[in-house]
C-alpha positions in Angstrom: 0.0 0.0 0.0 1.3 3.5 -0.8 0.0 7.0 -0.3 0.7 10.7 -1.1 -0.4 13.7 0.8 -0.8 12.2 4.3 -2.0 14.4 7.2 -1.9 12.5 10.4 -2.9 13.5 13.9 -2.9 11.1 16.9 -3.8 13.0 20.1 -5.4 13.0 23.5 -8.2 15.3 24.6 -6.7 15.5 28.1 -3.1 15.3 29.3 -3.9 12.6 31.9 -5.2 10.0 29.4 -3.1 6.9 29.0 -3.8 6.4 25.3 -4.8 8.7 22.5 -8.6 9.0 21.9 -8.2 10.8 18.6 -6.8 9.4 15.4 -7.2 11.2 12.1 -4.8 9.4 9.8 -5.7 10.3 6.2 -4.2 10.8 2.7 -5.1 12.7 -0.4 -4.6 9.4 -2.4 -3.9 5.9 -1.2 -3.0 3.1 -3.6 -3.9 -0.5 -2.8 -4.1 -3.7 -4.9 -7.9 -3.2 -5.0 -7.8 0.4 -6.2 -6.9 4.0 -5.3 -8.9 6.6 -3.4 -8.6 9.3 -0.7 -8.5 7.1 2.4 -7.4 6.7 6.0 -8.2 5.8 9.5 -10.5 7.5 12.0 -10.9 7.0 15.8 -12.9 9.4 17.9 -13.7 8.6 21.5 -14.5 12.0 23.2 -15.5 10.2 26.4 -12.6 7.7 27.2 -14.9 5.7 29.5 -17.5 5.2 26.7 -17.3 3.4 23.4 -15.8 5.3 20.4 -18.3 7.4 18.4 -16.2 6.7 15.2 -13.9 3.8 14.6 -12.9 2.6 11.1 -11.2 3.0 7.8 -12.6 5.9 5.8 -12.5 6.1 2.0 -14.4 7.5 -0.9 -14.3 4.0 -2.4 -15.9 1.2 -0.2 -13.7 -1.5 -1.7 -10.5 0.4 -0.9 -11.9 1.2 2.6 -12.5 -2.5 3.3 -9.0 -3.5 2.2 -7.1 -2.0 5.2 -8.5 -4.0 8.2 -7.6 -7.5 7.2 -4.7 -6.8 4.9 -2.7 -4.0 6.5 -3.8 -4.1 10.2 -4.3 -7.8 10.7 -3.2 -8.8 14.3 -4.0 -5.3 15.7 -7.1 -3.9 17.5 -8.0 -2.4 14.0 -8.2 -5.8 12.3 -12.0 -5.8 12.5 -12.6 -2.1 12.1 -15.4 -1.3 9.5 -15.1 0.6 6.3 -16.7 4.0 6.4 -17.8 5.9 3.3 -16.7 9.5 3.4 -14.8 12.3 1.7 -11.3 13.5 2.4 -9.9 16.9 1.3 -6.2 17.6 2.0 -4.4 20.9 1.7 -0.7 21.5 2.2 1.8 24.3 2.2 5.4 24.7 3.4 4.2 25.5 6.9 0.7 24.0 7.3 -1.3 20.9 6.4 -5.1 20.5 6.8 -7.4 17.5 6.5 -11.2 17.7 6.2 -12.9 14.4 6.6 -16.7 14.1 6.2 -18.6 11.0 7.1 -22.2 10.4 8.1 -22.9 12.6 11.1 -19.4 14.0 11.5 -17.0 16.5 10.0 -13.4 16.3 11.3 -11.0 19.2 10.5 -7.4 18.9 11.6 -4.7 21.5 11.0 -1.0 20.9 11.5 1.2 24.0 11.8 4.8 24.8 12.1 5.8 22.0 9.8 9.4 21.0 10.2 12.0 19.7 7.7 11.0 16.7 5.6 13.0 13.6 6.5 13.1 10.1 5.0 11.9 7.4 7.5 12.3 3.6 7.6 10.5 2.0 10.5 10.5 -1.7 11.3 7.3 -3.5 12.2 6.0 -3.1 15.7 3.0 -4.3 17.8 0.5 -1.7 16.6 2.0 -1.4 13.2 2.8 -4.9 11.9 4.2 -3.5 8.6 7.4 -1.9 7.5 6.9 1.8 6.9 9.0 3.9 4.6 8.4 7.4 3.4 9.0 11.2 3.6 7.5 13.0 6.6 7.7 16.3 8.4 6.7 16.7 12.0 4.4 19.5 13.0 5.1 21.5 16.2 1.4 22.1 16.8 -2.1 21.0 15.7 -5.7 22.0 16.1 -8.9 19.9 15.7 -12.5 20.8 15.1 -15.3 18.2 15.2 -18.5 19.3 13.6 -17.2 22.9 13.7 -16.5 22.9 17.4 -12.8 23.3 18.5 -11.5 20.4 20.5 -8.4 20.9 22.7 -5.7 18.3 21.9 -2.5 17.2 23.6 0.0 15.6 21.1 2.0 12.8 22.5 5.7 12.8 21.6 5.6 9.4 19.8 2.8 7.7 17.9 1.7 4.1 17.4 4.0 3.6 14.4 7.0 5.0 16.3 7.0 8.4 14.6 5.6 11.8 15.4 1.9 12.1 16.3 1.3 15.2 14.2 2.9 14.8 10.8 2.7 15.7 7.2 3.7 12.6 5.2 4.4 13.6 1.6 4.5 10.0 0.5 5.1 6.5 1.8 4.5 2.8 1.8 3.4 0.1 4.2 4.6 -3.4 3.4 3.8 -6.6 5.2 
């Protein structure tokens, strides 16, 4: 699987939370063996004691959306996540990257700012990312989030599930199992 124009935010809505309760991990275009489409992963659990309100793989193509769970994320908590039909719009500049994701009942708007230098990465498989990851990415120093037009305070952990930054513009990359 490969992508271009990735805008990723993994965050917590409160500093004291053990694990992130926000994941907006999307790309302008994702290429899979079953097709290509704007796609990614969503996880939104505003109340950490309750079930997530959104959990799954979002794509404008349901076949592409259904590909990720069993083929890329097998063996992780995302292995049985559903495919969610939605739209993804990515905008990038030298200092900012935004993602607007619309699914039934929700609009997520993330904005990464103070984008750093682009670096080449090569990460070995790990527990939550059972794939080799290679690509070009630039960490963001800060990020904002709106859900249905309402600003949500976020705390960005120093390291994400795949071993990299939690707020990152990923110009391009691949996952290989």
